[in-house]
LUMLUMDREN-2810 file (N, C-alpha, C; in Angstrom, 1 decimal):
<atoms>
<atom><aa>X</aa><ch>A</ch><at>N</at><xx>8.0</xx><yy>26.8</yy><zz>3.7</zz></atom>
<atom><aa>X</aa><ch>A</ch><at>CA</at><xx>8.0</xx><yy>27.9</yy><zz>2.7</zz></atom>
<atom><aa>X</aa><ch>A</ch><at>C</at><xx>6.5</xx><yy>28.4</yy><zz>2.6</zz></atom>
<atom><aa>X</aa><ch>A</ch><at>N</at><xx>6.4</xx><yy>29.7</yy><zz>2.7</zz></atom>
<atom><aa>X</aa><ch>A</ch><at>CA</at><xx>5.0</xx><yy>30.3</yy><zz>2.6</zz></atom>
<atom><aa>X</aa><ch>A</ch><at>C</at><xx>4.8</xx><yy>30.6</yy><zz>1.1</zz></atom>
<atom><aa>X</aa><ch>A</ch><at>N</at><xx>3.6</xx><yy>30.3</yy><zz>0.7</zz></atom>
<atom><aa>X</aa><ch>A</ch><at>CA</at><xx>3.2</xx><yy>30.5</yy><zz>-0.7</zz></atom>
<atom><aa>X</aa><ch>A</ch><at>C</at><xx>1.7</xx><yy>30.9</yy><zz>-0.7</zz></atom>
<atom><aa>X</aa><ch>A</ch><at>N</at><xx>1.4</xx><yy>31.9</yy><zz>-1.6</zz></atom>
<atom><aa>X</aa><ch>A</ch><at>CA</at><xx>0.0</xx><yy>32.2</yy><zz>-1.7</zz></atom>
<atom><aa>X</aa><ch>A</ch><at>C</at><xx>-0.6</xx><yy>31.5</yy><zz>-2.9</zz></atom>
<atom><aa>X</aa><ch>A</ch><at>N</at><xx>-1.7</xx><yy>30.8</yy><zz>-2.8</zz></atom>
<atom><aa>X</aa><ch>A</ch><at>CA</at><xx>-2.3</xx><yy>30.0</yy><zz>-3.8</zz></atom>
<atom><aa>X</aa><ch>A</ch><at>C</at><xx>-3.7</xx><yy>30.4</yy><zz>-4.0</zz></atom>
<atom><aa>X</aa><ch>A</ch><at>N</at><xx>-4.2</xx><yy>30.4</yy><zz>-5.2</zz></atom>
<atom><aa>X</aa><ch>A</ch><at>CA</at><xx>-5.6</xx><yy>30.7</yy><zz>-5.5</zz></atom>
<atom><aa>X</aa><ch>A</ch><at>C</at><xx>-6.3</xx><yy>29.3</yy><zz>-5.9</zz></atom>
<atom><aa>X</aa><ch>A</ch><at>N</at><xx>-6.8</xx><yy>28.6</yy><zz>-4.9</zz></atom>
<atom><aa>X</aa><ch>A</ch><at>CA</at><xx>-7.4</xx><yy>27.3</yy><zz>-5.1</zz></atom>
<atom><aa>X</aa><ch>A</ch><at>C</at><xx>-8.8</xx><yy>27.4</yy><zz>-4.9</zz></atom>
<atom><aa>X</aa><ch>A</ch><at>N</at><xx>-9.7</xx><yy>26.8</yy><zz>-5.7</zz></atom>
<atom><aa>X</aa><ch>A</ch><at>CA</at><xx>-11.1</xx><yy>26.8</yy><zz>-5.5</zz></atom>
<atom><aa>X</aa><ch>A</ch><at>C</at><xx>-11.5</xx><yy>26.2</yy><zz>-4.1</zz></atom>
<atom><aa>X</aa><ch>A</ch><at>N</at><xx>-12.3</xx><yy>27.0</yy><zz>-3.3</zz></atom>
<atom><aa>X</aa><ch>A</ch><at>CA</at><xx>-12.6</xx><yy>26.5</yy><zz>-2.0</zz></atom>
<atom><aa>X</aa><ch>A</ch><at>C</at><xx>-13.3</xx><yy>25.2</yy><zz>-1.9</zz></atom>
<atom><aa>X</aa><ch>A</ch><at>N</at><xx>-14.2</xx><yy>25.0</yy><zz>-2.9</zz></atom>
<atom><aa>X</aa><ch>A</ch><at>CA</at><xx>-14.9</xx><yy>23.7</yy><zz>-2.9</zz></atom>
<atom><aa>X</aa><ch>A</ch><at>C</at><xx>-14.0</xx><yy>22.5</yy><zz>-3.2</zz></atom>
<atom><aa>X</aa><ch>A</ch><at>N</at><xx>-12.9</xx><yy>22.7</yy><zz>-4.0</zz></atom>
<atom><aa>X</aa><ch>A</ch><at>CA</at><xx>-11.9</xx><yy>21.7</yy><zz>-4.2</zz></atom>
<atom><aa>X</aa><ch>A</ch><at>C</at><xx>-11.1</xx><yy>21.4</yy><zz>-3.0</zz></atom>
<atom><aa>X</aa><ch>A</ch><at>N</at><xx>-10.8</xx><yy>22.4</yy><zz>-2.2</zz></atom>
<atom><aa>X</aa><ch>A</ch><at>CA</at><xx>-10.1</xx><yy>22.2</yy><zz>-1.0</zz></atom>
<atom><aa>X</aa><ch>A</ch><at>C</at><xx>-10.9</xx><yy>21.4</yy><zz>0.0</zz></atom>
<atom><aa>X</aa><ch>A</ch><at>N</at><xx>-12.2</xx><yy>21.8</yy><zz>0.1</zz></atom>
<atom><aa>X</aa><ch>A</ch><at>CA</at><xx>-13.1</xx><yy>21.2</yy><zz>1.1</zz></atom>
<atom><aa>X</aa><ch>A</ch><at>C</at><xx>-13.3</xx><yy>19.7</yy><zz>0.7</zz></atom>
<atom><aa>X</aa><ch>A</ch><at>N</at><xx>-13.5</xx><yy>19.4</yy><zz>-0.6</zz></atom>
<atom><aa>X</aa><ch>A</ch><at>CA</at><xx>-13.7</xx><yy>18.0</yy><zz>-1.0</zz></atom>
<atom><aa>X</aa><ch>A</ch><at>C</at><xx>-12.4</xx><yy>17.2</yy><zz>-0.7</zz></atom>
<atom><aa>X</aa><ch>A</ch><at>N</at><xx>-11.3</xx><yy>17.8</yy><zz>-0.9</zz></atom>
<atom><aa>X</aa><ch>A</ch><at>CA</at><xx>-10.0</xx><yy>17.1</yy><zz>-0.7</zz></atom>
<atom><aa>X</aa><ch>A</ch><at>C</at><xx>-9.8</xx><yy>16.8</yy><zz>0.8</zz></atom>
<atom><aa>X</aa><ch>A</ch><at>N</at><xx>-10.2</xx><yy>17.8</yy><zz>1.7</zz></atom>
<atom><aa>X</aa><ch>A</ch><at>CA</at><xx>-10.2</xx><yy>17.6</yy><zz>3.1</zz></atom>
<atom><aa>X</aa><ch>A</ch><at>C</at><xx>-11.1</xx><yy>16.5</yy><zz>3.6</zz></atom>
<atom><aa>X</aa><ch>A</ch><at>N</at><xx>-12.3</xx><yy>16.5</yy><zz>3.0</zz></atom>
<atom><aa>X</aa><ch>A</ch><at>CA</at><xx>-13.2</xx><yy>15.4</yy><zz>3.4</zz></atom>
<atom><aa>X</aa><ch>A</ch><at>C</at><xx>-12.7</xx><yy>14.0</yy><zz>2.9</zz></atom>
<atom><aa>X</aa><ch>A</ch><at>N</at><xx>-12.1</xx><yy>14.0</yy><zz>1.7</zz></atom>
<atom><aa>X</aa><ch>A</ch><at>CA</at><xx>-11.7</xx><yy>12.7</yy><zz>1.2</zz></atom>
<atom><aa>X</aa><ch>A</ch><at>C</at><xx>-10.4</xx><yy>12.2</yy><zz>1.9</zz></atom>
<atom><aa>X</aa><ch>A</ch><at>N</at><xx>-9.6</xx><yy>13.1</yy><zz>2.4</zz></atom>
<atom><aa>X</aa><ch>A</ch><at>CA</at><xx>-8.4</xx><yy>12.6</yy><zz>3.1</zz></atom>
<atom><aa>X</aa><ch>A</ch><at>C</at><xx>-8.5</xx><yy>12.6</yy><zz>4.6</zz></atom>
<atom><aa>X</aa><ch>A</ch><at>N</at><xx>-9.6</xx><yy>13.1</yy><zz>5.1</zz></atom>
<atom><aa>X</aa><ch>A</ch><at>CA</at><xx>-9.9</xx><yy>13.2</yy><zz>6.6</zz></atom>
<atom><aa>X</aa><ch>A</ch><at>C</at><xx>-8.8</xx><yy>14.0</yy><zz>7.3</zz></atom>
<atom><aa>X</aa><ch>A</ch><at>N</at><xx>-8.5</xx><yy>15.1</yy><zz>6.6</zz></atom>
<atom><aa>X</aa><ch>A</ch><at>CA</at><xx>-7.5</xx><yy>16.1</yy><zz>7.2</zz></atom>
<atom><aa>X</aa><ch>A</ch><at>C</at><xx>-8.2</xx><yy>17.3</yy><zz>7.6</zz></atom>
<atom><aa>X</aa><ch>A</ch><at>N</at><xx>-7.8</xx><yy>18.0</yy><zz>8.6</zz></atom>
<atom><aa>X</aa><ch>A</ch><at>CA</at><xx>-8.5</xx><yy>19.2</yy><zz>9.1</zz></atom>
<atom><aa>X</aa><ch>A</ch><at>C</at><xx>-7.9</xx><yy>20.5</yy><zz>8.7</zz></atom>
<atom><aa>X</aa><ch>A</ch><at>N</at><xx>-6.7</xx><yy>20.5</yy><zz>8.1</zz></atom>
<atom><aa>X</aa><ch>A</ch><at>CA</at><xx>-6.1</xx><yy>21.8</yy><zz>7.7</zz></atom>
<atom><aa>X</aa><ch>A</ch><at>C</at><xx>-5.8</xx><yy>21.8</yy><zz>6.2</zz></atom>
<atom><aa>X</aa><ch>A</ch><at>N</at><xx>-5.9</xx><yy>23.0</yy><zz>5.6</zz></atom>
<atom><aa>X</aa><ch>A</ch><at>CA</at><xx>-5.6</xx><yy>23.2</yy><zz>4.2</zz></atom>
<atom><aa>X</aa><ch>A</ch><at>C</at><xx>-4.2</xx><yy>22.9</yy><zz>3.9</zz></atom>
<atom><aa>X</aa><ch>A</ch><at>N</at><xx>-3.3</xx><yy>23.3</yy><zz>4.8</zz></atom>
<atom><aa>X</aa><ch>A</ch><at>CA</at><xx>-1.8</xx><yy>23.0</yy><zz>4.5</zz></atom>
<atom><aa>X</aa><ch>A</ch><at>C</at><xx>-1.6</xx><yy>21.5</yy><zz>4.5</zz></atom>
<atom><aa>X</aa><ch>A</ch><at>N</at><xx>-2.2</xx><yy>20.8</yy><zz>5.4</zz></atom>
<atom><aa>X</aa><ch>A</ch><at>CA</at><xx>-1.9</xx><yy>19.3</yy><zz>5.4</zz></atom>
<atom><aa>X</aa><ch>A</ch><at>C</at><xx>-2.5</xx><yy>18.6</yy><zz>4.2</zz></atom>
<atom><aa>X</aa><ch>A</ch><at>N</at><xx>-3.7</xx><yy>19.1</yy><zz>3.7</zz></atom>
<atom><aa>X</aa><ch>A</ch><at>CA</at><xx>-4.3</xx><yy>18.4</yy><zz>2.5</zz></atom>
<atom><aa>X</aa><ch>A</ch><at>C</at><xx>-3.4</xx><yy>18.7</yy><zz>1.3</zz></atom>
<atom><aa>X</aa><ch>A</ch><at>N</at><xx>-2.8</xx><yy>19.9</yy><zz>1.2</zz></atom>
<atom><aa>X</aa><ch>A</ch><at>CA</at><xx>-1.9</xx><yy>20.2</yy><zz>0.1</zz></atom>
<atom><aa>X</aa><ch>A</ch><at>C</at><xx>-0.7</xx><yy>19.4</yy><zz>0.1</zz></atom>
<atom><aa>X</aa><ch>A</ch><at>N</at><xx>-0.1</xx><yy>19.2</yy><zz>1.3</zz></atom>
<atom><aa>X</aa><ch>A</ch><at>CA</at><xx>1.1</xx><yy>18.4</yy><zz>1.5</zz></atom>
<atom><aa>X</aa><ch>A</ch><at>C</at><xx>0.8</xx><yy>17.0</yy><zz>1.1</zz></atom>
<atom><aa>X</aa><ch>A</ch><at>N</at><xx>-0.3</xx><yy>16.4</yy><zz>1.5</zz></atom>
<atom><aa>X</aa><ch>A</ch><at>CA</at><xx>-0.7</xx><yy>15.0</yy><zz>1.1</zz></atom>
<atom><aa>X</aa><ch>A</ch><at>C</at><xx>-0.8</xx><yy>14.9</yy><zz>-0.4</zz></atom>
<atom><aa>X</aa><ch>A</ch><at>N</at><xx>-1.5</xx><yy>15.9</yy><zz>-1.0</zz></atom>
<atom><aa>X</aa><ch>A</ch><at>CA</at><xx>-1.7</xx><yy>15.9</yy><zz>-2.4</zz></atom>
<atom><aa>X</aa><ch>A</ch><at>C</at><xx>-0.3</xx><yy>15.9</yy><zz>-3.2</zz></atom>
<atom><aa>X</aa><ch>A</ch><at>N</at><xx>0.6</xx><yy>16.8</yy><zz>-2.7</zz></atom>
<atom><aa>X</aa><ch>A</ch><at>CA</at><xx>1.9</xx><yy>16.9</yy><zz>-3.4</zz></atom>
<atom><aa>X</aa><ch>A</ch><at>C</at><xx>2.7</xx><yy>15.6</yy><zz>-3.2</zz></atom>
<atom><aa>X</aa><ch>A</ch><at>N</at><xx>2.7</xx><yy>15.0</yy><zz>-2.0</zz></atom>
<atom><aa>X</aa><ch>A</ch><at>CA</at><xx>3.4</xx><yy>13.7</yy><zz>-1.8</zz></atom>
<atom><aa>X</aa><ch>A</ch><at>C</at><xx>2.8</xx><yy>12.6</yy><zz>-2.7</zz></atom>
<atom><aa>X</aa><ch>A</ch><at>N</at><xx>1.5</xx><yy>12.6</yy><zz>-2.8</zz></atom>
<atom><aa>X</aa><ch>A</ch><at>CA</at><xx>0.9</xx><yy>11.6</yy><zz>-3.6</zz></atom>
<atom><aa>X</aa><ch>A</ch><at>C</at><xx>1.2</xx><yy>11.8</yy><zz>-5.1</zz></atom>
<atom><aa>X</aa><ch>A</ch><at>N</at><xx>1.3</xx><yy>13.0</yy><zz>-5.5</zz></atom>
<atom><aa>X</aa><ch>A</ch><at>CA</at><xx>1.7</xx><yy>13.3</yy><zz>-6.9</zz></atom>
<atom><aa>X</aa><ch>A</ch><at>C</at><xx>3.1</xx><yy>12.8</yy><zz>-7.2</zz></atom>
<atom><aa>X</aa><ch>A</ch><at>N</at><xx>4.0</xx><yy>13.1</yy><zz>-6.3</zz></atom>
<atom><aa>X</aa><ch>A</ch><at>CA</at><xx>5.4</xx><yy>12.6</yy><zz>-6.4</zz></atom>
<atom><aa>X</aa><ch>A</ch><at>C</at><xx>5.5</xx><yy>11.1</yy><zz>-6.4</zz></atom>
<atom><aa>X</aa><ch>A</ch><at>N</at><xx>4.8</xx><yy>10.5</yy><zz>-5.5</zz></atom>
<atom><aa>X</aa><ch>A</ch><at>CA</at><xx>4.8</xx><yy>9.0</yy><zz>-5.4</zz></atom>
<atom><aa>X</aa><ch>A</ch><at>C</at><xx>4.3</xx><yy>8.4</yy><zz>-6.7</zz></atom>
<atom><aa>X</aa><ch>A</ch><at>N</at><xx>3.2</xx><yy>8.9</yy><zz>-7.2</zz></atom>
<atom><aa>X</aa><ch>A</ch><at>CA</at><xx>2.7</xx><yy>8.4</yy><zz>-8.5</zz></atom>
<atom><aa>X</aa><ch>A</ch><at>C</at><xx>3.6</xx><yy>8.6</yy><zz>-9.6</zz></atom>
<atom><aa>X</aa><ch>A</ch><at>N</at><xx>4.3</xx><yy>9.7</yy><zz>-9.6</zz></atom>
<atom><aa>X</aa><ch>A</ch><at>CA</at><xx>5.3</xx><yy>9.9</yy><zz>-10.7</zz></atom>
<atom><aa>X</aa><ch>A</ch><at>C</at><xx>6.4</xx><yy>8.9</yy><zz>-10.6</zz></atom>
<atom><aa>X</aa><ch>A</ch><at>N</at><xx>6.9</xx><yy>8.6</yy><zz>-9.4</zz></atom>
<atom><aa>X</aa><ch>A</ch><at>CA</at><xx>8.0</xx><yy>7.7</yy><zz>-9.2</zz></atom>
<atom><aa>X</aa><ch>A</ch><at>C</at><xx>7.6</xx><yy>6.3</yy><zz>-9.6</zz></atom>
<atom><aa>X</aa><ch>A</ch><at>N</at><xx>6.3</xx><yy>5.9</yy><zz>-9.3</zz></atom>
<atom><aa>X</aa><ch>A</ch><at>CA</at><xx>5.8</xx><yy>4.6</yy><zz>-9.7</zz></atom>
<atom><aa>X</aa><ch>A</ch><at>C</at><xx>5.7</xx><yy>4.5</yy><zz>-11.2</zz></atom>
<atom><aa>X</aa><ch>A</ch><at>N</at><xx>5.3</xx><yy>5.6</yy><zz>-11.8</zz></atom>
<atom><aa>X</aa><ch>A</ch><at>CA</at><xx>5.2</xx><yy>5.6</yy><zz>-13.3</zz></atom>
<atom><aa>X</aa><ch>A</ch><at>C</at><xx>6.5</xx><yy>5.4</yy><zz>-13.9</zz></atom>
<atom><aa>X</aa><ch>A</ch><at>N</at><xx>7.6</xx><yy>6.0</yy><zz>-13.3</zz></atom>
<atom><aa>X</aa><ch>A</ch><at>CA</at><xx>8.9</xx><yy>5.8</yy><zz>-13.9</zz></atom>
<atom><aa>X</aa><ch>A</ch><at>C</at><xx>9.4</xx><yy>4.4</yy><zz>-13.7</zz></atom>
<atom><aa>X</aa><ch>A</ch><at>N</at><xx>9.1</xx><yy>3.8</yy><zz>-12.6</zz></atom>
<atom><aa>X</aa><ch>A</ch><at>CA</at><xx>9.5</xx><yy>2.4</yy><zz>-12.3</zz></atom>
<atom><aa>X</aa><ch>A</ch><at>C</at><xx>8.8</xx><yy>1.4</yy><zz>-13.3</zz></atom>
<atom><aa>X</aa><ch>A</ch><at>N</at><xx>7.6</xx><yy>1.7</yy><zz>-13.7</zz></atom>
<atom><aa>X</aa><ch>A</ch><at>CA</at><xx>6.8</xx><yy>0.9</yy><zz>-14.6</zz></atom>
<atom><aa>X</aa><ch>A</ch><at>C</at><xx>7.5</xx><yy>0.7</yy><zz>-15.9</zz></atom>
<atom><aa>X</aa><ch>A</ch><at>N</at><xx>8.3</xx><yy>1.6</yy><zz>-16.3</zz></atom>
<atom><aa>X</aa><ch>A</ch><at>CA</at><xx>9.0</xx><yy>1.5</yy><zz>-17.6</zz></atom>
<atom><aa>X</aa><ch>A</ch><at>C</at><xx>10.0</xx><yy>0.3</yy><zz>-17.6</zz></atom>
<atom><aa>X</aa><ch>A</ch><at>N</at><xx>10.4</xx><yy>-0.1</yy><zz>-16.4</zz></atom>
<atom><aa>X</aa><ch>A</ch><at>CA</at><xx>11.3</xx><yy>-1.3</yy><zz>-16.3</zz></atom>
<atom><aa>X</aa><ch>A</ch><at>C</at><xx>10.6</xx><yy>-2.6</yy><zz>-16.2</zz></atom>
<atom><aa>X</aa><ch>A</ch><at>N</at><xx>9.3</xx><yy>-2.6</yy><zz>-16.2</zz></atom>
<atom><aa>X</aa><ch>A</ch><at>CA</at><xx>8.5</xx><yy>-3.9</yy><zz>-16.1</zz></atom>
<atom><aa>X</aa><ch>A</ch><at>C</at><xx>8.9</xx><yy>-4.8</yy><zz>-17.2</zz></atom>
<atom><aa>X</aa><ch>A</ch><at>N</at><xx>9.3</xx><yy>-6.0</yy><zz>-16.8</zz></atom>
<atom><aa>X</aa><ch>A</ch><at>CA</at><xx>9.7</xx><yy>-7.0</yy><zz>-17.8</zz></atom>
<atom><aa>X</aa><ch>A</ch><at>C</at><xx>11.1</xx><yy>-6.9</yy><zz>-18.4</zz></atom>
<atom><aa>X</aa><ch>A</ch><at>N</at><xx>11.8</xx><yy>-5.9</yy><zz>-18.0</zz></atom>
<atom><aa>X</aa><ch>A</ch><at>CA</at><xx>13.2</xx><yy>-5.7</yy><zz>-18.5</zz></atom>
<atom><aa>X</aa><ch>A</ch><at>C</at><xx>14.3</xx><yy>-6.0</yy><zz>-17.6</zz></atom>
<atom><aa>X</aa><ch>A</ch><at>N</at><xx>14.0</xx><yy>-6.3</yy><zz>-16.3</zz></atom>
<atom><aa>X</aa><ch>A</ch><at>CA</at><xx>15.0</xx><yy>-6.6</yy><zz>-15.3</zz></atom>
<atom><aa>X</aa><ch>A</ch><at>C</at><xx>14.8</xx><yy>-8.1</yy><zz>-14.9</zz></atom>
<atom><aa>X</aa><ch>A</ch><at>N</at><xx>15.8</xx><yy>-8.9</yy><zz>-14.9</zz></atom>
<atom><aa>X</aa><ch>A</ch><at>CA</at><xx>15.7</xx><yy>-10.2</yy><zz>-14.4</zz></atom>
<atom><aa>X</aa><ch>A</ch><at>C</at><xx>16.1</xx><yy>-10.3</yy><zz>-12.9</zz></atom>
<atom><aa>X</aa><ch>A</ch><at>N</at><xx>15.2</xx><yy>-10.6</yy><zz>-12.1</zz></atom>
<atom><aa>X</aa><ch>A</ch><at>CA</at><xx>15.4</xx><yy>-10.7</yy><zz>-10.7</zz></atom>
<atom><aa>X</aa><ch>A</ch><at>C</at><xx>15.1</xx><yy>-12.1</yy><zz>-10.2</zz></atom>
<atom><aa>X</aa><ch>A</ch><at>N</at><xx>16.1</xx><yy>-12.7</yy><zz>-9.6</zz></atom>
<atom><aa>X</aa><ch>A</ch><at>CA</at><xx>15.9</xx><yy>-14.1</yy><zz>-9.1</zz></atom>
<atom><aa>X</aa><ch>A</ch><at>C</at><xx>15.8</xx><yy>-14.0</yy><zz>-7.5</zz></atom>
<atom><aa>X</aa><ch>A</ch><at>N</at><xx>14.5</xx><yy>-13.8</yy><zz>-7.1</zz></atom>
<atom><aa>X</aa><ch>A</ch><at>CA</at><xx>14.3</xx><yy>-13.6</yy><zz>-5.7</zz></atom>
<atom><aa>X</aa><ch>A</ch><at>C</at><xx>13.2</xx><yy>-14.7</yy><zz>-5.2</zz></atom>
<atom><aa>X</aa><ch>A</ch><at>N</at><xx>13.5</xx><yy>-15.3</yy><zz>-4.1</zz></atom>
<atom><aa>X</aa><ch>A</ch><at>CA</at><xx>12.6</xx><yy>-16.3</yy><zz>-3.6</zz></atom>
<atom><aa>X</aa><ch>A</ch><at>C</at><xx>11.7</xx><yy>-15.5</yy><zz>-2.6</zz></atom>
<atom><aa>X</aa><ch>A</ch><at>N</at><xx>10.5</xx><yy>-15.1</yy><zz>-3.0</zz></atom>
<atom><aa>X</aa><ch>A</ch><at>CA</at><xx>9.7</xx><yy>-14.3</yy><zz>-2.2</zz></atom>
<atom><aa>X</aa><ch>A</ch><at>C</at><xx>9.2</xx><yy>-15.0</yy><zz>-0.9</zz></atom>
<atom><aa>X</aa><ch>A</ch><at>N</at><xx>9.1</xx><yy>-16.3</yy><zz>-0.9</zz></atom>
<atom><aa>X</aa><ch>A</ch><at>CA</at><xx>8.8</xx><yy>-17.0</yy><zz>0.3</zz></atom>
<atom><aa>X</aa><ch>A</ch><at>C</at><xx>9.9</xx><yy>-16.8</yy><zz>1.4</zz></atom>
<atom><aa>X</aa><ch>A</ch><at>N</at><xx>11.2</xx><yy>-16.9</yy><zz>0.9</zz></atom>
<atom><aa>X</aa><ch>A</ch><at>CA</at><xx>12.3</xx><yy>-16.7</yy><zz>1.8</zz></atom>
<atom><aa>X</aa><ch>A</ch><at>C</at><xx>12.3</xx><yy>-15.2</yy><zz>2.3</zz></atom>
<atom><aa>X</aa><ch>A</ch><at>N</at><xx>12.1</xx><yy>-14.3</yy><zz>1.4</zz></atom>
<atom><aa>X</aa><ch>A</ch><at>CA</at><xx>12.1</xx><yy>-12.9</yy><zz>1.8</zz></atom>
<atom><aa>X</aa><ch>A</ch><at>C</at><xx>11.0</xx><yy>-12.6</yy><zz>2.9</zz></atom>
<atom><aa>X</aa><ch>A</ch><at>N</at><xx>9.9</xx><yy>-13.2</yy><zz>2.7</zz></atom>
<atom><aa>X</aa><ch>A</ch><at>CA</at><xx>8.8</xx><yy>-13.0</yy><zz>3.6</zz></atom>
<atom><aa>X</aa><ch>A</ch><at>C</at><xx>8.8</xx><yy>-13.9</yy><zz>4.8</zz></atom>
<atom><aa>X</aa><ch>A</ch><at>N</at><xx>9.8</xx><yy>-14.8</yy><zz>4.9</zz></atom>
<atom><aa>X</aa><ch>A</ch><at>CA</at><xx>9.9</xx><yy>-15.6</yy><zz>6.0</zz></atom>
<atom><aa>X</aa><ch>A</ch><at>C</at><xx>9.0</xx><yy>-16.8</yy><zz>6.1</zz></atom>
<atom><aa>X</aa><ch>A</ch><at>N</at><xx>8.4</xx><yy>-17.2</yy><zz>4.9</zz></atom>
<atom><aa>X</aa><ch>A</ch><at>CA</at><xx>7.5</xx><yy>-18.3</yy><zz>4.9</zz></atom>
<atom><aa>X</aa><ch>A</ch><at>C</at><xx>8.2</xx><yy>-19.6</yy><zz>4.7</zz></atom>
<atom><aa>X</aa><ch>A</ch><at>N</at><xx>7.6</xx><yy>-20.7</yy><zz>5.2</zz></atom>
<atom><aa>X</aa><ch>A</ch><at>CA</at><xx>8.1</xx><yy>-22.0</yy><zz>4.9</zz></atom>
<atom><aa>X</aa><ch>A</ch><at>C</at><xx>7.3</xx><yy>-22.6</yy><zz>3.8</zz></atom>
<atom><aa>X</aa><ch>A</ch><at>N</at><xx>8.0</xx><yy>-23.3</yy><zz>2.9</zz></atom>
<atom><aa>X</aa><ch>A</ch><at>CA</at><xx>7.4</xx><yy>-24.0</yy><zz>1.8</zz></atom>
<atom><aa>X</aa><ch>A</ch><at>C</at><xx>6.5</xx><yy>-25.1</yy><zz>2.3</zz></atom>
<atom><aa>X</aa><ch>A</ch><at>N</at><xx>5.3</xx><yy>-25.2</yy><zz>1.8</zz></atom>
<atom><aa>X</aa><ch>A</ch><at>CA</at><xx>4.4</xx><yy>-26.3</yy><zz>2.2</zz></atom>
<atom><aa>X</aa><ch>A</ch><at>C</at><xx>4.6</xx><yy>-27.6</yy><zz>1.5</zz></atom>
<atom><aa>X</aa><ch>A</ch><at>N</at><xx>5.4</xx><yy>-27.6</yy><zz>0.5</zz></atom>
<atom><aa>X</aa><ch>A</ch><at>CA</at><xx>5.6</xx><yy>-28.8</yy><zz>-0.3</zz></atom>
<atom><aa>X</aa><ch>A</ch><at>C</at><xx>6.8</xx><yy>-29.7</yy><zz>0.1</zz></atom>
</atoms>
């Protein structure tokens, strides 16, 4: 989708340097994906301590118990 945006040039340049990306389009895509990811994580944090999960992380990760 094509969109015209009025974004400060210095902000775009700083974001391109920080993300090591060479195009304005790619830096905006990365920023939007990061925003969505952080929003989803924030939503998941609401469930912290409210869900009982009985998972053996050693078994999930394929580790053998040392004891």
